[in-house]
C-alpha positions, 0 to 999 in steps of 0.5 A: 252400510251406506258408504257415507255412514261407513266413512263417518263412523271410521272417522269418528271410530264408532259403530252404530248400536241397533235398538228394537225400534230401529230394526227392520224385523217387526218380530224382534223380541217376539214371544208368547208369554203365558200369564202376560198380556200383549200390553205387558209384553209391549211395555217390556219391549219399550223398556228393553229398547231404552236399556239395551241394543245390539251390534249385529254381524253376519257370516254371509258376505256373498248373499246379494240380498244382504248387499241390497238390504244392508249396503244401500243396494250394493253401493255401500260398504261391508266391514269385516271383523275378527271378534272373539267367539265368546262375545258373539251370540248366534241367532236361532231361526225357527217357524214359531216364537219362543213360548214362556210361562211365569210358572216355568223356573227358567222363564227369565233365561228363555226371555233372553233367548227371545232376543236371539230368535228370529223367523226362519225366513231371515236365516240367510243372514247367518246373524250374530249379535253382541248385547250392548248396555245403552246406559253404559257410560261409554255409549255415544248418543247423537240425534237419537242414535246410539254408538259404541267406540271402535276398539281393538276387540271390535274393530274392522279388519277389512273393507268390502265395497259393493259392486256399485260402490265407487270410492274416491282416492281420499276415501280409500286413503282413510281406510288404508290409514287405518290398516284396512284392506279395501276389496272391491266386490263383483258379481259371480258369473257362475252363481248368484253370489257376490265375490271379491273382484 
């Protein structure tokens, strides 16, 4: 994330929740639903956007494309989390969207699976998600955005600074006060990987 957002979120002990309308993939929750019109599907997606969001995570720290896309062209921050596996939902990647039909008994279960399926081209992300109820009392709303409080179960354990990220002494101190080790990243000179310096 951008450095200023990482710092602001840590100061406020919060994490931004992604909603369908704010995600960079226009094919989020893309599906073929036999028995429903495109208009019906779009109305469902609008309803879902108001009710639910995601906390998105990746297992891939070393990909330069991810640092470019999600960390302000390597000027940003990546937080490491230690989240219990039972909370995480792994994204499945494929060439085709999920196909549903109302006549199928398990169509509702497969509808949930559609929130966890993305086009194969995104597979480099190695993404995991936590589904968030946007109507929950603990959701923080600010300027049209949604946030959850950082808690023991979802709290960063380490901070990685992008290869172009410059942290002031004050900024580093904020991380240290929260028991977060700060690791500067660098280019690997033998591969296309971003590695700890």
